[in-house]
Structure formats: structure tokens, C-alpha cells
A tleap script that builds the chain and sets N, CA, C and O, in Angstrom:
source leaprc.protein.ff14SB
mol = sequence {
  NMET MET LEU TYR PRO SER ILE ASP LEU LEU
  LEU GLU GLN VAL ASP SER LYS TYR SER LEU
  VAL ILE LEU SER SER LYS ARG ALA HIE GLU
  LEU ASP LEU GLY ALA GLN PRO MET ILE ASP
  GLN GLU GLN PHE VAL SER VAL LYS ASN VAL
  GLY ARG ALA LEU GLU GLU ILE ALA ALA GLY
  ASP VAL VAL ILE ASP PRO HIE PRO GLU LEU
  LYS ARG GLU LEU ILE LYS ARG GLN GLU GLU
  GLU GLN LYS ALA LEU LYS ARG ARG GLU HIE
  GLN GLU LEU GLU ALA ARG ILE GLN LEU ASP
  ASN LYS CILE
}
set mol.1.N position { 82.848 120.054 122.045 }
set mol.1.CA position { 81.724 119.731 121.195 }
set mol.1.C position { 82.215 119.481 119.776 }
set mol.1.O position { 82.992 120.263 119.229 }
set mol.2.N position { 81.763 118.404 119.201 }
set mol.2.CA position { 82.211 118.036 117.869 }
set mol.2.C position { 81.247 118.595 116.827 }
set mol.2.O position { 80.049 118.315 116.874 }
set mol.3.N position { 81.765 119.384 115.888 }
set mol.3.CA position { 80.935 119.950 114.837 }
set mol.3.C position { 81.086 119.186 113.524 }
set mol.3.O position { 80.137 119.070 112.750 }
set mol.4.N position { 82.293 118.666 113.284 }
set mol.4.CA position { 82.534 117.950 112.047 }
set mol.4.C position { 83.237 116.647 112.355 }
set mol.4.O position { 84.159 116.647 113.171 }
set mol.5.N position { 82.868 115.580 111.774 }
set mol.5.CA position { 81.693 115.384 110.924 }
set mol.5.C position { 80.427 115.253 111.762 }
set mol.5.O position { 80.464 114.790 112.902 }
set mol.6.N position { 79.337 115.659 111.193 }
set mol.6.CA position { 78.076 115.619 111.933 }
set mol.6.C position { 77.582 114.179 112.048 }
set mol.6.O position { 77.936 113.325 111.235 }
set mol.7.N position { 76.780 113.925 113.044 }
set mol.7.CA position { 76.233 112.587 113.255 }
set mol.7.C position { 75.372 112.170 112.073 }
set mol.7.O position { 75.329 110.990 111.725 }
set mol.8.N position { 74.690 113.118 111.456 }
set mol.8.CA position { 73.855 112.797 110.290 }
set mol.8.C position { 74.714 112.310 109.125 }
set mol.8.O position { 74.364 111.344 108.446 }
set mol.9.N position { 75.828 112.981 108.903 }
set mol.9.CA position { 76.750 112.577 107.834 }
set mol.9.C position { 77.336 111.198 108.127 }
set mol.9.O position { 77.464 110.369 107.226 }
set mol.10.N position { 77.685 110.959 109.371 }
set mol.10.CA position { 78.261 109.670 109.750 }
set mol.10.C position { 77.250 108.533 109.612 }
set mol.10.O position { 77.603 107.433 109.187 }
set mol.11.N position { 76.001 108.797 109.971 }
set mol.11.CA position { 74.978 107.750 109.894 }
set mol.11.C position { 74.554 107.459 108.459 }
set mol.11.O position { 73.840 106.487 108.212 }
set mol.12.N position { 74.983 108.285 107.515 }
set mol.12.CA position { 74.785 107.947 106.103 }
set mol.12.C position { 75.766 106.849 105.685 }
set mol.12.O position { 75.497 106.095 104.749 }
set mol.13.N position { 76.895 106.761 106.376 }
set mol.13.CA position { 77.932 105.778 106.053 }
set mol.13.C position { 77.772 104.482 106.855 }
set mol.13.O position { 78.084 103.397 106.364 }
set mol.14.N position { 77.286 104.608 108.090 }
set mol.14.CA position { 77.163 103.456 108.995 }
set mol.14.C position { 75.711 103.379 109.440 }
set mol.14.O position { 75.082 104.404 109.699 }
set mol.15.N position { 75.179 102.163 109.530 }
set mol.15.CA position { 73.741 102.016 109.755 }
set mol.15.C position { 73.250 102.216 111.183 }
set mol.15.O position { 72.043 102.343 111.390 }
set mol.16.N position { 74.138 102.250 112.176 }
set mol.16.CA position { 73.663 102.471 113.541 }
set mol.16.C position { 74.719 103.201 114.362 }
set mol.16.O position { 75.909 103.166 114.049 }
set mol.17.N position { 74.265 103.848 115.397 }
set mol.17.CA position { 75.199 104.559 116.277 }
set mol.17.C position { 76.148 103.594 116.960 }
set mol.17.O position { 77.323 103.904 117.152 }
set mol.18.N position { 75.638 102.412 117.330 }
set mol.18.CA position { 76.481 101.409 117.976 }
set mol.18.C position { 77.615 100.990 117.040 }
set mol.18.O position { 78.778 100.952 117.441 }
set mol.19.N position { 77.269 100.679 115.800 }
set mol.19.CA position { 78.288 100.282 114.824 }
set mol.19.C position { 79.283 101.405 114.588 }
set mol.19.O position { 80.473 101.156 114.396 }
set mol.20.N position { 78.798 102.638 114.601 }
set mol.20.CA position { 79.667 103.794 114.417 }
set mol.20.C position { 80.683 103.904 115.548 }
set mol.20.O position { 81.858 104.178 115.306 }
set mol.21.N position { 80.239 103.694 116.768 }
set mol.21.CA position { 81.138 103.758 117.925 }
set mol.21.C position { 82.206 102.678 117.832 }
set mol.21.O position { 83.385 102.951 118.059 }
set mol.22.N position { 81.808 101.463 117.504 }
set mol.22.CA position { 82.753 100.353 117.412 }
set mol.22.C position { 83.754 100.596 116.283 }
set mol.22.O position { 84.960 100.439 116.474 }
set mol.23.N position { 83.258 100.978 115.115 }
set mol.23.CA position { 84.125 101.204 113.960 }
set mol.23.C position { 85.110 102.339 114.213 }
set mol.23.O position { 86.296 102.213 113.907 }
set mol.24.N position { 84.628 103.442 114.767 }
set mol.24.CA position { 85.520 104.573 115.019 }
set mol.24.C position { 86.541 104.240 116.105 }
set mol.24.O position { 87.689 104.679 116.034 }
set mol.25.N position { 86.133 103.475 117.096 }
set mol.25.CA position { 87.055 103.073 118.149 }
set mol.25.C position { 88.172 102.195 117.597 }
set mol.25.O position { 89.347 102.407 117.898 }
set mol.26.N position { 87.796 101.209 116.788 }
set mol.26.CA position { 88.806 100.327 116.204 }
set mol.26.C position { 89.765 101.108 115.318 }
set mol.26.O position { 90.975 100.888 115.371 }
set mol.27.N position { 89.240 102.013 114.508 }
set mol.27.CA position { 90.103 102.785 113.617 }
set mol.27.C position { 91.004 103.726 114.411 }
set mol.27.O position { 92.172 103.899 114.062 }
set mol.28.N position { 90.483 104.333 115.465 }
set mol.28.CA position { 91.297 105.222 116.297 }
set mol.28.C position { 92.441 104.441 116.945 }
set mol.28.O position { 93.559 104.946 117.045 }
set mol.29.N position { 92.166 103.217 117.381 }
set mol.29.CA position { 93.223 102.377 117.959 }
set mol.29.C position { 94.283 102.053 116.904 }
set mol.29.O position { 95.479 102.062 117.195 }
set mol.30.N position { 93.842 101.769 115.687 }
set mol.30.CA position { 94.798 101.508 114.608 }
set mol.30.C position { 95.688 102.729 114.373 }
set mol.30.O position { 96.903 102.604 114.214 }
set mol.31.N position { 95.073 103.901 114.352 }
set mol.31.CA position { 95.845 105.133 114.163 }
set mol.31.C position { 96.807 105.357 115.323 }
set mol.31.O position { 97.937 105.800 115.119 }
set mol.32.N position { 96.363 105.052 116.537 }
set mol.32.CA position { 97.242 105.164 117.715 }
set mol.32.C position { 98.471 104.272 117.580 }
set mol.32.O position { 99.561 104.623 118.030 }
set mol.33.N position { 98.276 103.105 116.948 }
set mol.33.CA position { 99.365 102.145 116.802 }
set mol.33.C position { 100.236 102.422 115.579 }
set mol.33.O position { 101.162 101.667 115.283 }
set mol.34.N position { 99.932 103.505 114.876 }
set mol.34.CA position { 100.793 103.905 113.755 }
set mol.34.C position { 100.284 103.559 112.372 }
set mol.34.O position { 101.051 103.613 111.411 }
set mol.35.N position { 99.019 103.205 112.240 }
set mol.35.CA position { 98.467 102.902 110.916 }
set mol.35.C position { 98.520 104.139 110.033 }
set mol.35.O position { 98.446 105.272 110.509 }
set mol.36.N position { 98.648 103.896 108.748 }
set mol.36.CA position { 98.708 104.990 107.778 }
set mol.36.C position { 97.321 105.627 107.646 }
set mol.36.O position { 96.346 104.918 107.399 }
set mol.37.N position { 97.214 106.954 107.805 }
set mol.37.CA position { 95.917 107.612 107.617 }
set mol.37.C position { 95.440 107.481 106.177 }
set mol.37.O position { 96.253 107.456 105.253 }
set mol.38.N position { 94.143 107.398 105.984 }
set mol.38.CA position { 93.577 107.267 104.649 }
set mol.38.C position { 93.279 108.618 104.014 }
set mol.38.O position { 92.911 108.694 102.842 }
set mol.39.N position { 93.439 109.670 104.783 }
set mol.39.CA position { 93.253 111.040 104.305 }
set mol.39.C position { 94.583 111.758 104.502 }
set mol.39.O position { 95.300 111.484 105.465 }
set mol.40.N position { 94.914 112.670 103.602 }
set mol.40.CA position { 96.144 113.443 103.765 }
set mol.40.C position { 96.124 114.191 105.083 }
set mol.40.O position { 95.087 114.698 105.510 }
set mol.41.N position { 97.279 114.253 105.720 }
set mol.41.CA position { 97.403 114.907 107.029 }
set mol.41.C position { 96.852 116.333 107.006 }
set mol.41.O position { 96.231 116.769 107.975 }
set mol.42.N position { 97.071 117.055 105.925 }
set mol.42.CA position { 96.635 118.461 105.838 }
set mol.42.C position { 95.117 118.601 105.764 }
set mol.42.O position { 94.574 119.656 106.090 }
set mol.43.N position { 94.434 117.544 105.337 }
set mol.43.CA position { 92.981 117.613 105.175 }
set mol.43.C position { 92.212 117.344 106.465 }
set mol.43.O position { 91.021 117.646 106.548 }
set mol.44.N position { 92.876 116.782 107.465 }
set mol.44.CA position { 92.185 116.496 108.724 }
set mol.44.C position { 91.818 117.794 109.434 }
set mol.44.O position { 92.630 118.716 109.509 }
set mol.45.N position { 90.608 117.863 109.949 }
set mol.45.CA position { 90.165 118.982 110.772 }
set mol.45.C position { 90.591 118.721 112.214 }
set mol.45.O position { 91.025 119.631 112.921 }
set mol.46.N position { 90.462 117.468 112.637 }
set mol.46.CA position { 90.762 117.082 114.014 }
set mol.46.C position { 92.240 116.751 114.183 }
set mol.46.O position { 92.902 116.285 113.256 }
set mol.47.N position { 92.737 117.003 115.389 }
set mol.47.CA position { 94.115 116.634 115.700 }
set mol.47.C position { 94.175 115.316 116.476 }
set mol.47.O position { 95.242 114.715 116.601 }
set mol.48.N position { 93.037 114.872 116.994 }
set mol.48.CA position { 92.988 113.631 117.773 }
set mol.48.C position { 92.554 112.473 116.878 }
set mol.48.O position { 91.822 112.657 115.906 }
set mol.49.N position { 93.021 111.280 117.230 }
set mol.49.CA position { 92.764 110.114 116.388 }
set mol.49.C position { 91.300 109.699 116.332 }
set mol.49.O position { 90.857 109.170 115.313 }
set mol.50.N position { 90.545 109.920 117.385 }
set mol.50.CA position { 89.115 109.587 117.338 }
set mol.50.C position { 88.417 110.472 116.306 }
set mol.50.O position { 87.626 109.985 115.499 }
set mol.51.N position { 88.711 111.762 116.335 }
set mol.51.CA position { 88.144 112.679 115.344 }
set mol.51.C position { 88.593 112.338 113.935 }
set mol.51.O position { 87.812 112.415 112.986 }
set mol.52.N position { 89.859 111.962 113.806 }
set mol.52.CA position { 90.375 111.582 112.487 }
set mol.52.C position { 89.691 110.309 111.979 }
set mol.52.O position { 89.383 110.196 110.793 }
set mol.53.N position { 89.459 109.363 112.875 }
set mol.53.CA position { 88.750 108.140 112.498 }
set mol.53.C position { 87.345 108.479 112.005 }
set mol.53.O position { 86.887 107.935 111.000 }
set mol.54.N position { 86.676 109.363 112.703 }
set mol.54.CA position { 85.324 109.767 112.289 }
set mol.54.C position { 85.356 110.483 110.937 }
set mol.54.O position { 84.454 110.301 110.119 }
set mol.55.N position { 86.382 111.290 110.700 }
set mol.55.CA position { 86.511 111.964 109.407 }
set mol.55.C position { 86.729 110.950 108.282 }
set mol.55.O position { 86.181 111.107 107.192 }
set mol.56.N position { 87.527 109.912 108.543 }
set mol.56.CA position { 87.742 108.876 107.536 }
set mol.56.C position { 86.457 108.104 107.251 }
set mol.56.O position { 86.194 107.725 106.110 }
set mol.57.N position { 85.661 107.873 108.291 }
set mol.57.CA position { 84.373 107.198 108.106 }
set mol.57.C position { 83.440 108.073 107.280 }
set mol.57.O position { 82.776 107.585 106.366 }
set mol.58.N position { 83.387 109.366 107.599 }
set mol.58.CA position { 82.519 110.289 106.864 }
set mol.58.C position { 82.916 110.366 105.395 }
set mol.58.O position { 82.062 110.528 104.524 }
set mol.59.N position { 84.215 110.250 105.121 }
set mol.59.CA position { 84.701 110.305 103.741 }
set mol.59.C position { 84.432 109.004 102.991 }
set mol.59.O position { 84.592 108.943 101.772 }
set mol.60.N position { 84.022 107.959 103.722 }
set mol.60.CA position { 83.749 106.675 103.094 }
set mol.60.C position { 84.985 105.803 102.936 }
set mol.60.O position { 84.931 104.766 102.276 }
set mol.61.N position { 86.098 106.213 103.536 }
set mol.61.CA position { 87.341 105.447 103.428 }
set mol.61.C position { 87.401 104.276 104.394 }
set mol.61.O position { 88.076 103.284 104.118 }
set mol.62.N position { 86.712 104.373 105.516 }
set mol.62.CA position { 86.676 103.293 106.505 }
set mol.62.C position { 85.240 102.782 106.553 }
set mol.62.O position { 84.301 103.537 106.808 }
set mol.63.N position { 85.092 101.477 106.300 }
set mol.63.CA position { 83.762 100.871 106.287 }
set mol.63.C position { 83.780 99.599 107.117 }
set mol.63.O position { 84.843 99.067 107.438 }
set mol.64.N position { 82.608 99.124 107.455 }
set mol.64.CA position { 82.479 97.860 108.172 }
set mol.64.C position { 82.704 96.735 107.186 }
set mol.64.O position { 82.158 96.755 106.083 }
set mol.65.N position { 83.503 95.757 107.571 }
set mol.65.CA position { 83.796 94.614 106.717 }
set mol.65.C position { 82.502 93.853 106.438 }
set mol.65.O position { 81.833 93.415 107.375 }
set mol.66.N position { 82.136 93.688 105.159 }
set mol.66.CA position { 80.882 92.989 104.864 }
set mol.66.C position { 80.959 91.487 105.113 }
set mol.66.O position { 79.928 90.818 105.185 }
set mol.67.N position { 82.187 90.944 105.246 }
set mol.67.CA position { 82.370 89.514 105.470 }
set mol.67.C position { 83.316 89.272 106.646 }
set mol.67.O position { 84.438 88.806 106.447 }
set mol.68.N position { 82.875 89.585 107.872 }
set mol.68.CA position { 83.773 89.441 109.018 }
set mol.68.C position { 84.195 87.997 109.276 }
set mol.68.O position { 85.279 87.754 109.805 }
set mol.69.N position { 83.338 87.026 108.903 }
set mol.69.CA position { 83.697 85.630 109.134 }
set mol.69.C position { 84.904 85.217 108.291 }
set mol.69.O position { 85.706 84.392 108.729 }
set mol.70.N position { 85.044 85.784 107.083 }
set mol.70.CA position { 86.206 85.485 106.253 }
set mol.70.C position { 87.477 86.065 106.868 }
set mol.70.O position { 88.539 85.443 106.832 }
set mol.71.N position { 87.351 87.255 107.428 }
set mol.71.CA position { 88.503 87.877 108.077 }
set mol.71.C position { 88.932 87.064 109.295 }
set mol.71.O position { 90.125 86.853 109.514 }
set mol.72.N position { 87.963 86.609 110.085 }
set mol.72.CA position { 88.280 85.786 111.252 }
set mol.72.C position { 88.984 84.505 110.838 }
set mol.72.O position { 89.945 84.083 111.482 }
set mol.73.N position { 88.507 83.886 109.761 }
set mol.73.CA position { 89.116 82.644 109.271 }
set mol.73.C position { 90.544 82.906 108.794 }
set mol.73.O position { 91.436 82.099 109.054 }
set mol.74.N position { 90.769 84.010 108.107 }
set mol.74.CA position { 92.113 84.364 107.651 }
set mol.74.C position { 93.056 84.578 108.832 }
set mol.74.O position { 94.192 84.105 108.815 }
set mol.75.N position { 92.593 85.279 109.844 }
set mol.75.CA position { 93.408 85.523 111.036 }
set mol.75.C position { 93.726 84.206 111.737 }
set mol.75.O position { 94.851 83.997 112.192 }
set mol.76.N position { 92.739 83.323 111.825 }
set mol.76.CA position { 92.937 82.023 112.463 }
set mol.76.C position { 93.997 81.221 111.708 }
set mol.76.O position { 94.877 80.622 112.326 }
set mol.77.N position { 93.917 81.207 110.365 }
set mol.77.CA position { 94.906 80.484 109.566 }
set mol.77.C position { 96.303 81.070 109.734 }
set mol.77.O position { 97.280 80.328 109.833 }
set mol.78.N position { 96.400 82.397 109.765 }
set mol.78.CA position { 97.701 83.039 109.944 }
set mol.78.C position { 98.304 82.674 111.301 }
set mol.78.O position { 99.503 82.414 111.397 }
set mol.79.N position { 97.484 82.654 112.340 }
set mol.79.CA position { 97.967 82.269 113.668 }
set mol.79.C position { 98.445 80.823 113.682 }
set mol.79.O position { 99.474 80.515 114.283 }
set mol.80.N position { 97.705 79.936 113.024 }
set mol.80.CA position { 98.108 78.532 112.956 }
set mol.80.C position { 99.423 78.378 112.201 }
set mol.80.O position { 100.278 77.587 112.598 }
set mol.81.N position { 99.589 79.130 111.114 }
set mol.81.CA position { 100.838 79.077 110.356 }
set mol.81.C position { 102.011 79.580 111.190 }
set mol.81.O position { 103.106 79.020 111.123 }
set mol.82.N position { 101.792 80.626 111.971 }
set mol.82.CA position { 102.854 81.140 112.833 }
set mol.82.C position { 103.232 80.119 113.897 }
set mol.82.O position { 104.415 79.942 114.189 }
set mol.83.N position { 102.246 79.448 114.480 }
set mol.83.CA position { 102.522 78.417 115.480 }
set mol.83.C position { 103.310 77.266 114.863 }
set mol.83.O position { 104.259 76.765 115.465 }
set mol.84.N position { 102.910 76.842 113.646 }
set mol.84.CA position { 103.619 75.755 112.972 }
set mol.84.C position { 105.056 76.160 112.664 }
set mol.84.O position { 105.971 75.351 112.816 }
set mol.85.N position { 105.264 77.390 112.236 }
set mol.85.CA position { 106.614 77.881 111.955 }
set mol.85.C position { 107.463 77.889 113.217 }
set mol.85.O position { 108.630 77.499 113.177 }
set mol.86.N position { 106.902 78.324 114.328 }
set mol.86.CA position { 107.638 78.326 115.598 }
set mol.86.C position { 107.980 76.909 116.040 }
set mol.86.O position { 109.071 76.665 116.556 }
set mol.87.N position { 107.051 75.971 115.841 }
set mol.87.CA position { 107.328 74.573 116.188 }
set mol.87.C position { 108.484 74.022 115.359 }
set mol.87.O position { 109.371 73.350 115.886 }
set mol.88.N position { 108.468 74.313 114.044 }
set mol.88.CA position { 109.552 73.845 113.177 }
set mol.88.C position { 110.883 74.459 113.584 }
set mol.88.O position { 111.899 73.767 113.637 }
set mol.89.N position { 110.879 75.753 113.872 }
set mol.89.CA position { 112.116 76.406 114.308 }
set mol.89.C position { 112.625 75.799 115.609 }
set mol.89.O position { 113.827 75.594 115.774 }
set mol.90.N position { 111.713 75.512 116.529 }
set mol.90.CA position { 112.080 74.903 117.801 }
set mol.90.C position { 112.670 73.512 117.579 }
set mol.90.O position { 113.679 73.158 118.190 }
set mol.91.N position { 112.046 72.727 116.709 }
set mol.91.CA position { 112.538 71.384 116.423 }
set mol.91.C position { 113.918 71.439 115.765 }
set mol.91.O position { 114.794 70.639 116.093 }
set mol.92.N position { 114.112 72.378 114.839 }
set mol.92.CA position { 115.422 72.524 114.195 }
set mol.92.C position { 116.487 72.924 115.210 }
set mol.92.O position { 117.612 72.428 115.159 }
set mol.93.N position { 116.141 73.803 116.117 }
set mol.93.CA position { 117.082 74.228 117.148 }
set mol.93.C position { 117.448 73.054 118.054 }
set mol.93.O position { 118.620 72.864 118.382 }
set mol.94.N position { 116.451 72.269 118.458 }
set mol.94.CA position { 116.721 71.098 119.287 }
set mol.94.C position { 117.609 70.104 118.553 }
set mol.94.O position { 118.500 69.510 119.160 }
set mol.95.N position { 117.382 69.914 117.259 }
set mol.95.CA position { 118.197 68.990 116.472 }
set mol.95.C position { 119.642 69.482 116.396 }
set mol.95.O position { 120.569 68.680 116.500 }
set mol.96.N position { 119.846 70.788 116.216 }
set mol.96.CA position { 121.200 71.343 116.185 }
set mol.96.C position { 121.897 71.181 117.537 }
set mol.96.O position { 123.089 70.878 117.595 }
set mol.97.N position { 121.151 71.385 118.615 }
set mol.97.CA position { 121.725 71.238 119.948 }
set mol.97.C position { 122.153 69.794 120.174 }
set mol.97.O position { 123.238 69.539 120.696 }
set mol.98.N position { 121.308 68.855 119.782 }
set mol.98.CA position { 121.642 67.435 119.935 }
set mol.98.C position { 122.858 67.070 119.090 }
set mol.98.O position { 123.708 66.295 119.528 }
set mol.99.N position { 122.942 67.617 117.896 }
set mol.99.CA position { 124.082 67.350 117.016 }
set mol.99.C position { 125.358 67.924 117.622 }
set mol.99.O position { 126.406 67.280 117.589 }
set mol.100.N position { 125.274 69.128 118.173 }
set mol.100.CA position { 126.445 69.754 118.819 }
set mol.100.C position { 126.897 68.955 120.040 }
set mol.100.O position { 128.094 68.854 120.308 }
set mol.101.N position { 125.950 68.392 120.771 }
set mol.101.CA position { 126.290 67.604 121.965 }
set mol.101.C position { 126.990 66.296 121.597 }
set mol.101.O position { 127.797 65.785 122.373 }
set mol.102.N position { 126.684 65.752 120.417 }
set mol.102.CA position { 127.308 64.502 119.969 }
set mol.102.C position { 128.741 64.731 119.507 }
set mol.102.O position { 129.568 63.822 119.578 }
set mol.103.N position { 129.033 65.911 119.044 }
set mol.103.CA position { 130.380 66.218 118.516 }
set mol.103.C position { 131.353 66.475 119.602 }
set mol.103.O position { 132.523 66.746 119.332 }
savepdb mol mol.pdb
quit
């Protein structure tokens, strides 16, 4: 049974239970993957990442992005840039191979 943070405290930070579940899940996954905690390790009450995510939400450190469409656009641009970089690297490698074959 979870005593801290209380659902009332959490719903002061997030407008719905559904949004709270999604936000805490995403943050817990980030913590699982090694993200830096936003609260000092000694201040956490919970030892599990889901509880820690909820504590960060209650503290106001983790919030829902007010402009998710901008974030999606940024991610899309970064992916396109990575693809273009890989294409250029591939083309340069092919050019070097062709040059080596001519020598």
C-alpha cells in the first residue's frame, strides 16, 4: 500500500488519474534506463522507480509537456538528421571503396 505521495497531492500536480499513470510510467522507464533523478537519492522515500517517479511528480519536478507537438517535431528532425548523416557516411565509405579498387 502506498502512503506517500498521496493521490490527493499528486492530483494537485496532474489534472487526471490517467495523465498521472502515463506520466509516472514514462518517468519510471526513464529512471530504469539510467536517467538522473531530480531529487537527491537520500530524500527518496521509495526504493522502486515507480514510487520515485511519483515522488518527483509530487515535488513538481516532473510535469506534462505543455507543447508535445513541438517535442514530436524536434524528435522527427533529429531522426531525419541522423538518417542524412548515415547516408553521407555510407556514400563516403562507398567512394573510398571504389577509390581503393581503382588503385
